[in-house]
C-alpha positions as CSV (number, residue, x, y, z in Angstrom):
1,M,0.1,-27.5,37.7
2,E,1.3,-30.4,35.5
3,I,4.6,-30.5,37.1
4,F,3.1,-31.0,40.5
5,N,0.8,-33.7,39.2
6,F,3.7,-35.3,37.7
7,F,5.6,-35.5,40.9
8,G,2.2,-36.5,42.7
9,S,2.2,-39.5,40.3
10,L,5.7,-40.6,41.0
11,L,5.2,-40.2,44.8
12,G,2.0,-42.1,44.4
13,Y,3.9,-45.5,43.7
14,L,5.2,-45.1,47.2
15,L,1.8,-44.5,48.7
16,W,0.4,-47.3,46.8
17,F,3.4,-49.4,48.1
18,F,2.7,-48.7,51.6
19,Y,-1.2,-49.3,51.0
20,K,-0.7,-52.7,49.6
21,I,1.3,-53.7,52.8
22,I,-1.0,-52.1,55.4
23,N,-4.4,-52.1,53.5
24,N,-5.3,-48.8,55.5
25,Y,-5.1,-45.5,54.0
26,G,-4.5,-43.6,57.3
27,V,-1.5,-45.8,58.3
28,A,-0.3,-45.6,54.6
29,I,-0.3,-41.8,54.6
30,I,1.7,-41.6,57.9
31,L,4.3,-44.1,56.5
32,F,4.3,-42.2,53.2
33,T,4.8,-38.7,54.9
34,I,7.6,-40.0,57.1
35,A,9.5,-41.6,54.1
36,T,9.2,-38.5,52.0
37,K,10.5,-36.1,54.9
38,L,13.4,-38.5,55.2
39,L,13.8,-38.3,51.5
40,I,14.2,-34.3,51.5
41,F,15.9,-34.2,55.0
42,P,19.4,-33.6,53.2
43,F,17.7,-30.6,51.4
44,S,16.4,-29.3,54.7
45,V,19.8,-29.7,56.2
46,K,21.4,-27.6,53.2
47,Q,18.6,-25.0,53.6
48,Q,19.3,-24.7,57.3
49,K,23.0,-24.1,56.6
50,S,22.3,-21.7,53.9
51,M,19.9,-19.7,56.2
52,A,22.6,-19.6,58.9
53,A,25.3,-18.5,56.7
54,T,23.0,-15.7,55.2
55,S,22.0,-14.6,58.7
56,K,25.7,-14.3,59.7
57,L,26.3,-11.5,57.0
58,A,23.2,-9.5,57.9
59,A,25.2,-7.2,60.2
60,K,28.1,-6.7,57.7
61,Q,25.6,-6.1,54.9
62,K,23.8,-3.3,57.0
63,E,27.3,-1.7,57.4
64,L,27.7,-1.7,53.5
65,Q,24.4,-0.3,53.1
66,K,25.2,2.5,55.4
67,K,28.6,3.2,53.8
68,Y,27.4,2.9,50.1
69,G,23.7,3.5,50.3
70,N,23.9,6.4,47.9
71,D,26.0,4.4,45.4
72,K,24.0,1.5,44.2
73,Q,26.7,0.2,41.8
74,K,29.4,0.4,44.5
75,L,27.1,-1.3,47.0
76,Q,26.5,-4.2,44.6
77,I,30.2,-4.7,43.9
78,E,31.0,-4.6,47.5
79,T,28.1,-7.0,48.5
80,E,29.5,-9.5,46.0
81,K,33.0,-9.2,47.4
82,L,31.5,-9.8,50.8
83,Y,29.8,-12.9,49.7
84,E,32.9,-14.2,47.8
85,K,35.2,-13.4,50.9
86,E,32.8,-15.3,53.2
87,G,32.2,-18.2,50.9
88,V,28.6,-17.8,50.8
89,S,26.4,-18.0,47.6
90,P,23.3,-15.5,47.6
91,T,21.2,-18.1,45.7
92,G,22.5,-21.1,47.6
93,G,19.2,-21.8,49.4
94,C,17.0,-21.5,46.3
95,L,17.1,-25.2,45.1
96,T,17.0,-26.3,48.7
97,M,13.8,-24.6,49.3
98,F,12.4,-25.4,45.8
99,V,12.8,-29.2,46.0
100,P,10.9,-29.8,49.3
101,M,8.1,-27.5,48.1
102,L,7.8,-29.5,45.0
103,I,7.6,-32.7,46.8
104,M,5.1,-31.2,49.2
105,L,2.7,-30.1,46.4
106,G,3.3,-33.4,44.7
107,L,2.1,-35.2,47.8
108,Y,-1.0,-33.1,47.9
109,Y,-1.7,-34.1,44.3
110,T,-1.2,-37.8,45.1
111,V,-3.8,-37.4,47.9
112,L,-6.4,-35.4,45.9
113,Y,-6.3,-37.6,42.7
114,P,-5.7,-41.2,44.0
115,L,-7.0,-43.0,40.9
116,S,-4.5,-41.2,38.6
117,N,-1.6,-40.9,41.1
118,A,-2.0,-43.7,43.6
119,V,-3.8,-46.5,41.8
120,H,-2.2,-45.4,38.5
121,I,-5.3,-45.8,36.2
122,S,-4.9,-44.5,32.6
123,A,-5.9,-40.6,32.3
124,G,-8.3,-41.4,29.6
125,A,-10.3,-44.0,31.7
126,V,-10.3,-41.8,34.7
127,S,-11.5,-38.8,32.7
128,K,-14.5,-41.0,31.3
129,A,-15.3,-42.0,34.8
130,T,-15.4,-38.6,36.2
131,D,-17.6,-37.4,33.3
132,M,-19.9,-40.3,33.7
133,I,-20.8,-40.0,37.3
134,T,-22.0,-36.6,36.8
135,Q,-24.8,-37.9,34.7
136,I,-26.0,-40.7,36.9
137,P,-29.5,-39.8,38.3
138,G,-29.6,-40.0,42.1
139,I,-25.7,-40.1,42.3
140,S,-24.7,-36.8,40.5
141,S,-26.4,-34.9,43.3
142,M,-24.5,-36.7,46.1
143,I,-20.8,-36.2,44.9
144,D,-18.5,-33.2,44.9
145,T,-17.2,-33.0,41.2
146,K,-14.1,-31.3,42.6
147,Y,-12.9,-34.3,44.3
148,A,-14.4,-36.8,41.7
149,Q,-11.7,-39.4,42.0
150,I,-12.2,-39.8,45.8
151,E,-15.9,-39.8,45.2
152,I,-15.6,-42.8,42.8
153,I,-13.6,-44.6,45.5
154,K,-16.1,-43.6,48.2
155,Y,-19.3,-44.9,46.2
156,Y,-17.6,-47.6,44.4
157,S,-20.0,-50.4,45.4
158,G,-22.9,-48.5,43.8
159,L,-20.9,-47.2,40.8
160,K,-19.3,-50.4,39.9
161,P,-21.9,-51.3,37.2
162,F,-21.3,-48.1,35.5
163,L,-17.5,-48.3,35.5
164,T,-17.1,-50.2,32.3
165,M,-14.3,-48.0,31.2
166,F,-12.0,-49.8,33.6
167,S,-10.4,-53.1,33.1
168,G,-10.7,-56.0,35.4
169,P,-7.3,-55.5,37.2
170,E,-8.1,-51.8,37.5
171,L,-11.4,-52.5,39.0
172,S,-9.8,-54.9,41.6
173,R,-7.3,-52.3,42.6
174,I,-10.1,-49.5,42.8
175,E,-12.1,-52.1,45.1
176,L,-9.1,-52.9,47.3
177,F,-8.3,-49.2,47.8
178,S,-12.0,-48.5,48.7
179,H,-11.9,-50.8,51.8
180,G,-9.2,-49.1,53.6
181,F,-10.2,-45.5,54.3
182,K,-11.3,-46.3,57.9
183,F,-8.8,-45.0,60.5
184,L,-9.4,-44.8,64.2
185,G,-13.1,-44.6,63.6
186,L,-12.8,-41.9,61.0
187,D,-14.1,-42.3,57.3
188,L,-11.3,-40.4,55.5
189,L,-13.5,-40.5,52.2
190,N,-16.2,-38.2,53.9
191,T,-16.1,-34.4,54.2
192,P,-16.1,-33.0,57.7
193,C,-18.8,-30.2,56.9
194,N,-20.7,-28.7,54.2
195,G,-19.1,-25.7,52.6
196,S,-22.0,-23.5,52.8
197,H,-23.1,-24.5,56.3
198,I,-19.8,-25.1,58.1
199,F,-20.6,-24.4,61.6
200,A,-24.1,-26.0,61.4
201,T,-22.6,-29.3,60.0
202,L,-19.1,-29.2,61.6
203,F,-20.2,-31.4,64.6
204,S,-22.4,-33.6,62.7
205,S,-19.8,-36.4,62.6
206,N,-16.5,-37.2,64.5
207,L,-14.6,-35.8,61.5
208,W,-14.7,-32.5,63.2
209,I,-11.5,-33.6,64.9
210,I,-9.4,-33.3,61.6
211,P,-10.0,-29.6,61.0
212,V,-9.4,-28.9,64.6
213,A,-6.3,-31.0,64.6
214,C,-5.0,-29.0,61.5
215,L,-5.7,-25.7,63.4
216,V,-4.1,-26.8,66.7
217,S,-0.9,-28.4,65.0
218,S,-0.4,-25.4,62.8
219,I,-0.7,-22.9,65.5
220,A,1.6,-25.0,67.8
221,T,4.2,-25.3,65.2
222,Q,4.2,-21.7,64.3
223,Y,4.5,-20.9,68.1
224,F,7.4,-23.3,69.1
225,T,9.2,-22.6,65.8
226,M,9.3,-19.1,66.7
227,K,10.6,-19.9,70.2
228,M,13.4,-22.1,68.8
229,Q,14.4,-19.4,66.1
230,P,14.2,-15.9,67.9
231,G,15.0,-14.2,64.6
232,M,11.4,-15.1,63.4
233,Q,9.9,-13.1,66.2
234,Q,11.0,-9.9,64.6
235,Q,8.9,-10.5,61.5
236,Q,6.5,-7.8,60.7
237,G,3.7,-6.8,58.3
238,C,2.3,-9.4,55.9
239,M,4.7,-12.1,56.7
240,K,3.7,-12.2,60.4
241,F,0.0,-11.9,59.5
242,M,0.4,-15.0,57.2
243,M,2.0,-17.1,60.0
244,Y,-1.3,-16.6,62.0
245,F,-3.7,-16.6,59.0
246,F,-2.3,-19.8,57.3
247,P,-3.5,-22.1,60.2
248,L,-7.1,-20.6,60.0
249,L,-7.1,-21.0,56.2
250,T,-5.8,-24.7,56.4
251,A,-8.5,-25.5,59.0
252,Y,-11.1,-24.0,56.6
253,W,-9.8,-26.1,53.9
254,A,-9.7,-29.3,56.0
255,C,-13.5,-28.6,56.7
256,I,-14.7,-28.4,53.2
257,M,-12.4,-30.9,51.5
258,P,-12.4,-34.7,51.9
259,A,-11.1,-35.9,55.3
260,A,-8.1,-37.7,53.5
261,V,-6.6,-34.3,52.6
262,G,-7.1,-32.7,55.9
263,F,-5.6,-35.8,57.5
264,Y,-2.6,-35.7,55.3
265,W,-2.1,-32.0,56.2
266,F,-2.4,-32.8,59.8
267,I,0.2,-35.6,59.5
268,S,2.6,-33.5,57.4
269,T,2.5,-30.6,59.9
270,V,3.4,-32.9,62.9
271,V,6.1,-34.7,61.1
272,A,7.5,-31.4,59.8
273,F,7.6,-30.1,63.3
274,L,9.4,-33.1,64.6
275,Q,11.9,-32.6,61.7
276,T,12.2,-28.9,62.8
277,L,13.1,-30.3,66.5
278,A,15.7,-32.7,65.0
279,M,17.1,-29.9,62.8
280,N,17.6,-27.6,65.8
281,R,19.0,-30.5,67.8
282,W,21.8,-31.3,65.5
283,Y,21.9,-28.3,63.1
284,N,21.1,-25.3,65.2
285,P,21.4,-22.1,63.3
286,V,23.4,-20.5,66.1
287,D,25.9,-23.4,66.3
288,L,26.1,-23.6,62.5
289,T,27.0,-19.8,62.5
290,A,29.7,-20.3,65.3
291,V,31.2,-23.1,63.3
292,A,31.2,-21.3,60.0
293,E,32.8,-18.2,61.7
294,A,35.6,-20.4,63.5
295,R,36.4,-21.9,60.2
296,H,36.6,-18.6,58.5
297,V,38.9,-17.2,61.1
298,A,41.0,-20.5,60.7
299,L,41.2,-19.9,57.0
300,L,42.3,-16.3,57.3
301,Q,44.9,-17.1,59.9
302,E,46.1,-19.8,57.4
303,E,46.3,-17.3,54.6
304,E,48.1,-14.8,56.8
305,A,50.7,-17.4,57.7
306,K,51.5,-18.0,54.0
307,L,52.1,-14.4,53.5
308,K,54.7,-14.1,56.3
309,P,58.4,-13.7,55.1
310,S,60.2,-17.0,54.7
311,P,63.1,-17.7,57.0
312,V,65.5,-17.5,54.0
313,Y,64.4,-14.1,53.4
314,K,64.8,-13.0,56.9
315,S,68.3,-14.5,57.0
316,E,69.2,-12.5,53.9
317,K,67.9,-9.3,55.3
318,N,70.2,-9.8,58.3
319,I,73.3,-10.4,56.3
320,R,73.0,-7.4,54.0
321,P,73.9,-4.7,56.4
322,K,77.0,-6.6,57.7
323,S,78.1,-7.1,54.1
324,G,77.6,-3.3,53.5
325,A,79.6,-2.4,56.6
326,A,82.5,-4.7,55.5
327,K,82.8,-3.0,52.3
328,K,83.0,0.5,53.9
329,G,85.8,-0.6,56.2
């Protein structure tokens, strides 16, 4: 998890940059998410192109499997030849899938550990603070130690006399941060519901809208993505199960985690869906496949043209019989 935390710390500079300009955590998360999606957009384009190229070979791969299904070694050799002939790398999409995933998890760690990764306070001081708050009578029972850094910001005014491990500038940054978590009437530092009494406490505040928004946005994104990419409708088994299960899981997490985390998930889902619309508008897999096929045909025609006999060879071929005939005469 250290690598995700490292990326979370790097991305936290961007979140803190937006926060200092806006002084509102909700707006900062929106700008932060849009900026990071723009950052990884080139990787998303490469991934889309890689998926289109791979899907183009699906039918030809099936033919090879039917022909060499009993000879695994021959099948592997012919498959490699096919990829080489079509100019497609079987691992071409791995990096483009890994980088966005790395950034997404980094963003999660930025939101989950704001003191370390957004305000950038030293790890030693943060560790002392999180250990200390669990020992303060009357406060330790109110906080959720799993989200201790968010809890320190939430109860900053009451905890300030105990936060002696922080320097003056660090306390000033924490105080500035603690004043900006109200967004459209939602307190993003609170938790929508109690983990052990979800349904009983879900509607005790207006924060219920965040897990509901996570659920609706996730289901809508899955539905419209399947409509835009018909190939996804053929998925079976555990993959199809996960497509419906994950939105429910996301909504549950948004219920029991601080609202700031659920709000980030909701914004990230919406921005990702808008990116998908843009990708299908300008980088539609069907169009990419057609363009790739056209280029491949043009390349084959060019290679065939190079193999045709030259005019000099043709003229020599026409002259030789006449020369032979003259000798006989």
